MMTF fields as JSON, N, C-alpha, C and O atoms, coordinates in Angstrom:
{
  "mmtfVersion": "1.0.0",
  "mmtfProducer": "UNKNOWN",
  "numBonds": 355,
  "numAtoms": 356,
  "numGroups": 89,
  "numChains": 1,
  "numModels": 1,
  "chainsPerModel": [1],
  "groupsPerChain": [89],
  "chainIdList": ["A"],
  "bondAtomList": [4, 2, 8, 6, 12, 10, 16, 14, 20, 18, 24, 22, 28, 26, 32, 30, 36, 34, 40, 38, 44, 42, 48, 46, 52, 50, 56, 54, 60, 58, 64, 62, 68, 66, 72, 70, 76, 74, 80, 78, 84, 82, 88, 86, 92, 90, 96, 94, 100, 98, 104, 102, 108, 106, 112, 110, 116, 114, 120, 118, 124, 122, 128, 126, 132, 130, 136, 134, 140, 138, 144, 142, 148, 146, 152, 150, 156, 154, 160, 158, 164, 162, 168, 166, 172, 170, 176, 174, 180, 178, 184, 182, 188, 186, 192, 190, 196, 194, 200, 198, 204, 202, 208, 206, 212, 210, 216, 214, 220, 218, 224, 222, 228, 226, 232, 230, 236, 234, 240, 238, 244, 242, 248, 246, 252, 250, 256, 254, 260, 258, 264, 262, 268, 266, 272, 270, 276, 274, 280, 278, 284, 282, 288, 286, 292, 290, 296, 294, 300, 298, 304, 302, 308, 306, 312, 310, 316, 314, 320, 318, 324, 322, 328, 326, 332, 330, 336, 334, 340, 338, 344, 342, 348, 346, 352, 350],
  "bondOrderList": [1, 1, 1, 1, 1, 1, 1, 1, 1, 1, 1, 1, 1, 1, 1, 1, 1, 1, 1, 1, 1, 1, 1, 1, 1, 1, 1, 1, 1, 1, 1, 1, 1, 1, 1, 1, 1, 1, 1, 1, 1, 1, 1, 1, 1, 1, 1, 1, 1, 1, 1, 1, 1, 1, 1, 1, 1, 1, 1, 1, 1, 1, 1, 1, 1, 1, 1, 1, 1, 1, 1, 1, 1, 1, 1, 1, 1, 1, 1, 1, 1, 1, 1, 1, 1, 1, 1, 1],
  "groupList": [{"groupName": "UNK", "atomNameList": ["N", "CA", "C", "O"], "elementList": ["N", "C", "C", "O"], "formalChargeList": [0, 0, 0, 0], "bondAtomList": [1, 0, 2, 1, 3, 2], "bondOrderList": [1, 1, 2], "singleLetterCode": "X", "chemCompType": "L-PEPTIDE LINKING"}],
  "groupTypeList": [0, 0, 0, 0, 0, 0, 0, 0, 0, 0, 0, 0, 0, 0, 0, 0, 0, 0, 0, 0, 0, 0, 0, 0, 0, 0, 0, 0, 0, 0, 0, 0, 0, 0, 0, 0, 0, 0, 0, 0, 0, 0, 0, 0, 0, 0, 0, 0, 0, 0, 0, 0, 0, 0, 0, 0, 0, 0, 0, 0, 0, 0, 0, 0, 0, 0, 0, 0, 0, 0, 0, 0, 0, 0, 0, 0, 0, 0, 0, 0, 0, 0, 0, 0, 0, 0, 0, 0, 0],
  "groupIdList": [1, 2, 3, 4, 5, 6, 7, 8, 9, 10, 11, 12, 13, 14, 15, 16, 17, 18, 19, 20, 21, 22, 23, 24, 25, 26, 27, 28, 29, 30, 31, 32, 33, 34, 35, 36, 37, 38, 39, 40, 41, 42, 43, 44, 45, 46, 47, 48, 49, 50, 51, 52, 53, 54, 55, 56, 57, 58, 59, 60, 61, 62, 63, 64, 65, 66, 67, 68, 69, 70, 71, 72, 73, 74, 75, 76, 77, 78, 79, 80, 81, 82, 83, 84, 85, 86, 87, 88, 89],
  "secStructList": [7, 7, 3, 3, 3, 3, 3, 1, 1, 7, 6, 6, 2, 2, 2, 2, 2, 2, 2, 2, 2, 2, 6, 6, 7, 3, 3, 3, 3, 3, 3, 1, 7, 7, 7, 4, 4, 4, 4, 4, 6, 1, 7, 4, 4, 4, 3, 3, 3, 7, 7, 2, 2, 2, 2, 2, 2, 2, 2, 2, 2, 2, 6, 6, 4, 4, 4, 6, 1, 7, 2, 2, 2, 2, 2, 2, 2, 2, 2, 2, 2, 2, 2, 2, 2, 2, 2, 2, 7],
  "xCoordList": [-6.297, -5.525, -6.157, -7.375, -5.326, -5.769, -5.142, -3.991, -5.903, -5.464, -5.401, -6.29, -4.342, -4.157, -4.255, -3.666, -5.007, -5.158, -4.555, -4.798, -3.773, -3.232, -3.6, -3.264, -4.296, -4.717, -4.538, -5.034, -3.826, -3.592, -4.817, -4.814, -5.859, -7.125, -8.249, -8.024, -9.448, -10.605, -10.7, -10.837, -10.628, -10.712, -11.754, -12.887, -11.385, -12.287, -11.915, -12.473, -10.99, -10.485, -11.574, -11.569, -12.507, -13.579, -14.49, -14.907, -14.794, -15.654, -14.935, -15.533, -13.661, -12.872, -12.8, -13.0, -12.513, -12.426, -13.766, -13.805, -14.849, -16.18, -16.434, -16.912, -16.116, -16.331, -15.407, -15.821, -14.168, -13.24, -13.666, -13.527, -14.188, -14.685, -15.87, -15.961, -16.783, -17.942, -17.509, -18.181, -16.392, -15.907, -14.95, -14.479, -14.671, -13.847, -12.36, -11.64, -11.877, -10.451, -9.721, -8.518, -10.433, -9.789, -9.037, -9.602, -7.763, -6.948, -6.888, -7.11, -6.588, -6.451, -6.62, -6.268, -7.159, -7.286, -6.571, -6.998, -5.494, -4.766, -5.219, -5.055, -5.789, -6.42, -6.35, -6.264, -6.387, -6.604, -8.012, -8.381, -8.776, -10.112, -11.233, -12.327, -11.013, -12.077, -12.88, -12.342, -14.164, -14.994, -16.026, -16.119, -16.791, -17.82, -18.88, -19.39, -19.208, -20.244, -19.78, -20.605, -18.478, -17.941, -17.986, -17.797, -18.231, -18.246, -19.363, -19.25, -20.434, -21.522, -21.196, -21.818, -20.228, -19.865, -18.764, -18.807, -17.77, -16.647, -16.428, -16.418, -16.257, -16.02, -14.749, -13.687, -14.842, -13.663, -12.511, -11.378, -12.763, -11.683, -10.677, -9.527, -11.105, -10.225, -9.473, -8.579, -9.825, -9.339, -8.275, -8.412, -7.218, -6.194, -6.174, -5.712, -6.672, -6.91, -5.818, -5.312, -5.468, -4.505, -5.204, -5.361, -5.621, -6.311, -5.364, -5.806, -4.078, -3.119, -3.178, -3.093, -3.322, -3.406, -4.657, -4.634, -5.74, -6.953, -6.735, -7.214, -6.015, -5.696, -4.792, -4.956, -3.846, -2.987, -3.802, -3.582, -4.736, -5.59, -6.401, -6.561, -6.904, -7.688, -6.847, -7.268, -5.655, -4.795, -4.286, -4.125, -4.038, -3.569, -4.605, -4.256, -5.877, -6.926, -7.324, -7.577, -7.381, -7.822, -6.888, -7.342, -5.599, -4.623, -4.022, -3.046, -4.633, -4.225, -2.714, -2.046, -2.221, -0.791, -0.383, 0.794, -1.37, -1.047, -0.444, 0.117, -0.553, 0.101, 1.616, 2.365, 2.055, 3.476, 4.121, 5.336, 3.303, 3.826, 3.19, 1.976, 4.003, 3.522, 2.652, 3.042, 1.472, 0.563, 1.189, 0.986, 1.941, 2.542, 3.555, 3.649, 4.31, 5.243, 4.491, 4.931, 3.361, 2.538, 2.032, 2.082, 1.55, 1.035, 2.138, 1.906, 3.309, 4.442, 4.771, 5.004, 4.789, 5.05, 4.001, 4.336, 2.728, 1.639, 1.717, 1.499, 2.023, 2.169, 3.339, 3.249, 4.424, 5.581, 5.264, 5.738, 4.47, 4.044, 3.201, 3.367, 2.3, 1.485, 2.361, 2.164, 3.32, 4.234, 5.047, 5.264, 5.496, 6.256, 5.385, 5.823, 4.142, 3.213, 2.939, 2.911, 2.741, 2.458, 3.645, 3.468, 4.83, 6.047, 6.139, 6.612, 5.691, 5.742, 4.685, 4.806, 3.661, 2.606, 3.096, 2.365],
  "yCoordList": [-14.928, -14.623, -13.406, -13.342, -12.455, -11.284, -11.316, -11.724, -10.884, -10.964, -9.583, -8.757, -9.335, -8.087, -8.412, -9.384, -7.588, -7.764, -6.554, -5.417, -6.792, -5.712, -6.011, -7.07, -5.061, -5.249, -3.943, -2.895, -4.021, -2.846, -2.409, -1.334, -3.213, -2.891, -3.518, -4.156, -3.331, -3.827, -5.349, -5.99, -5.927, -7.377, -7.989, -7.512, -9.014, -9.655, -9.278, -9.832, -8.354, -8.002, -7.441, -7.702, -6.673, -6.115, -7.21, -7.159, -8.181, -9.283, -10.121, -10.53, -10.369, -11.117, -10.357, -10.938, -9.058, -8.238, -8.192, -8.238, -8.104, -8.075, -9.35, -9.29, -10.49, -11.764, -11.901, -12.399, -11.463, -11.533, -10.589, -10.912, -9.417, -8.476, -9.063, -8.926, -9.719, -10.352, -11.398, -11.605, -12.055, -13.107, -12.581, -13.338, -11.278, -10.656, -10.902, -10.779, -11.247, -11.536, -10.551, -10.694, -9.554, -8.573, -7.561, -6.947, -7.394, -6.409, -5.105, -4.026, -5.21, -4.023, -4.407, -5.514, -3.491, -3.645, -2.473, -1.325, -2.762, -1.763, -1.918, -2.985, -0.854, -1.006, 0.286, 1.381, 0.134, 1.255, 1.104, 0.041, 2.136, 2.08, 1.912, 1.504, 2.206, 2.157, 3.45, 4.539, 3.33, 4.501, 4.739, 3.987, 5.796, 6.171, 5.093, 4.865, 4.44, 3.401, 2.17, 1.382, 2.0, 0.839, 1.01, 0.039, 2.216, 2.462, 1.7, 1.368, 1.425, 0.639, -0.849, -1.634, -1.222, -2.636, -3.057, -4.149, -2.175, -2.449, -1.223, -0.097, -1.435, -0.353, 0.414, -0.193, 1.738, 2.528, 2.458, 2.775, 2.055, 1.937, 0.851, 0.889, -0.104, -1.191, -0.87, -1.619, 0.231, 0.496, 1.579, 2.622, 1.305, 2.297, 2.408, 1.497, 3.522, 3.68, 4.505, 5.471, 4.109, 4.837, 5.196, 4.342, 6.447, 6.872, 7.34, 7.684, 7.36, 7.863, 7.082, 7.668, 5.767, 4.949, 5.276, 5.203, 5.633, 6.019, 7.318, 7.466, 8.251, 9.5, 9.234, 9.847, 8.327, 7.964, 7.373, 7.715, 6.493, 5.906, 6.977, 6.934, 7.926, 9.011, 9.817, 10.057, 10.231, 11.026, 10.209, 10.736, 8.937, 8.058, 7.992, 8.046, 7.875, 7.794, 9.172, 9.33, 10.161, 11.507, 12.142, 12.726, 12.027, 12.674, 11.718, 12.042, 10.529, 9.539, 9.283, 9.294, 9.057, 8.808, 7.469, 7.232, 6.595, 5.284, 5.394, 4.422, 6.559, 6.766, 6.856, 6.576, 7.249, 7.481, 6.441, 6.243, 5.777, 4.828, 3.459, 3.349, 2.444, 1.075, 0.744, 1.03, 0.141, -0.163, -1.07, -0.868, -2.059, -2.98, -2.249, -2.535, -1.318, -0.518, 0.363, 0.557, 0.888, 1.715, 0.9, 1.364, -0.306, -1.143, -1.566, -1.648, -1.83, -2.158, -0.948, -1.092, 0.234, 1.461, 1.666, 1.975, 1.491, 1.677, 0.655, 1.003, -0.591, -1.629, -1.32, -1.524, -0.831, -0.467, 0.697, 0.732, 1.651, 2.754, 2.251, 2.702, 1.318, 0.75, 0.004, 0.126, -0.761, -1.488, -0.539, -0.803, 0.561, 1.564, 2.166, 2.305, 2.527, 3.096, 2.085, 2.444, 0.837, -0.208, -0.406, -0.618, -0.339, -0.466, 0.644, 0.414, 1.842, 2.982, 2.869, 3.504, 2.07, 1.906, 0.962, 0.679],
  "zCoordList": [19.829, 18.653, 17.969, 17.803, 17.578, 16.843, 15.459, 15.299, 14.46, 13.075, 12.449, 12.657, 11.679, 10.941, 9.457, 8.985, 8.722, 7.282, 6.588, 6.994, 5.547, 4.716, 3.271, 2.74, 2.636, 1.246, 0.49, 0.905, -0.623, -1.451, -2.228, -2.827, -2.23, -2.876, -2.083, -1.055, -2.566, -1.821, -1.865, -0.824, -3.048, -3.258, -2.324, -2.258, -1.622, -0.662, 0.769, 1.716, 0.937, 2.267, 3.174, 4.377, 2.613, 3.439, 3.98, 5.137, 3.159, 3.624, 4.677, 5.672, 4.45, 5.426, 6.747, 7.814, 6.673, 7.888, 8.616, 9.846, 7.875, 8.485, 9.288, 10.421, 8.706, 9.402, 10.612, 11.659, 10.468, 11.607, 12.723, 13.903, 12.349, 13.361, 14.108, 15.328, 13.389, 14.033, 15.048, 16.058, 14.781, 15.675, 16.747, 17.596, 16.696, 17.729, 17.615, 18.606, 16.429, 16.284, 15.365, 15.147, 14.822, 13.953, 14.799, 15.703, 14.498, 15.191, 14.394, 14.943, 13.098, 12.256, 10.795, 10.387, 10.021, 8.574, 7.912, 8.039, 7.213, 6.44, 4.995, 4.404, 4.42, 3.112, 2.311, 2.867, 1.016, 0.1, -0.443, -0.942, -0.348, -0.926, 0.064, -0.325, 1.313, 2.322, 2.188, 2.383, 1.855, 1.61, 2.701, 3.671, 2.519, 3.497, 3.646, 4.743, 2.56, 2.621, 3.391, 3.854, 3.53, 4.245, 5.761, 6.495, 6.235, 7.68, 8.376, 9.556, 7.655, 8.239, 8.236, 8.953, 7.434, 7.277, 8.243, 8.812, 8.424, 9.319, 10.19, 9.693, 11.455, 12.401, 12.02, 11.878, 11.852, 11.458, 12.452, 12.09, 13.678, 14.666, 14.293, 14.73, 13.493, 13.07, 11.78, 11.385, 11.122, 9.767, 9.759, 10.398, 9.023, 8.719, 7.197, 6.51, 6.677, 5.247, 4.583, 5.154, 3.377, 2.565, 1.256, 0.384, 1.115, -0.093, -1.179, -2.275, -0.9, -1.874, -3.182, -4.261, -3.09, -4.304, -5.116, -6.344, -4.444, -5.158, -5.934, -7.058, -5.329, -6.026, -7.229, -8.283, -7.066, -8.195, -9.343, -10.505, -9.018, -10.051, -10.774, -11.994, -10.014, -10.606, -11.594, -12.725, -11.159, -12.037, -13.224, -14.325, -12.997, -14.072, -15.2, -16.379, -14.822, -15.843, -16.368, -17.563, -15.493, -15.885, -16.909, -17.893, -16.676, -17.546, -18.58, -19.257, -18.684, -19.687, -19.68, -20.713, -18.486, -18.299, -18.909, -19.182, -19.119, -19.691, -21.097, -21.604, -21.724, -23.02, -22.863, -23.799, -21.669, -21.43, -20.525, -20.562, -19.711, -18.725, -18.963, -19.138, -18.968, -19.09, -17.877, -16.745, -18.101, -16.992, -15.95, -14.752, -16.383, -15.413, -14.538, -13.344, -15.101, -14.301, -13.311, -12.178, -13.749, -12.864, -11.672, -10.533, -11.934, -10.849, -9.88, -8.674, -10.391, -9.515, -8.636, -7.436, -9.236, -8.483, -7.392, -6.248, -7.757, -6.804, -5.664, -4.503, -5.988, -4.959, -4.028, -2.817, -4.594, -3.767, -2.843, -1.708, -3.313, -2.451, -1.283, -0.149, -1.566, -0.498, 0.504, 1.713, 0.011, 0.896, 1.761, 2.944, 1.176, 1.933, 3.027, 4.169, 2.675, 3.651, 4.771, 5.948, 4.397, 5.375, 6.311, 7.51, 5.771, 6.579, 7.619, 8.732, 7.266, 8.191, 9.289, 10.338, 9.05, 10.052, 11.134, 12.084]
}
């Protein structure tokens, strides 16, 4: 059995993927937020990373967009973008 993990953020997905990789059942990890320091933790061959959401978070905080956009609407938009990207994979 092979397992695929999809996570719009880091949460506990990296730890789960690490344990599944150790047991030889990880097929793929689709994630936002996989960084350089994580390469020692999970083999990059298993990872499909989407940094677009990280860039959105940066611009959202940098330009104080929260003054103009409701945070909950922003998170729904960001989640939908991740779902769209995941669908294309």
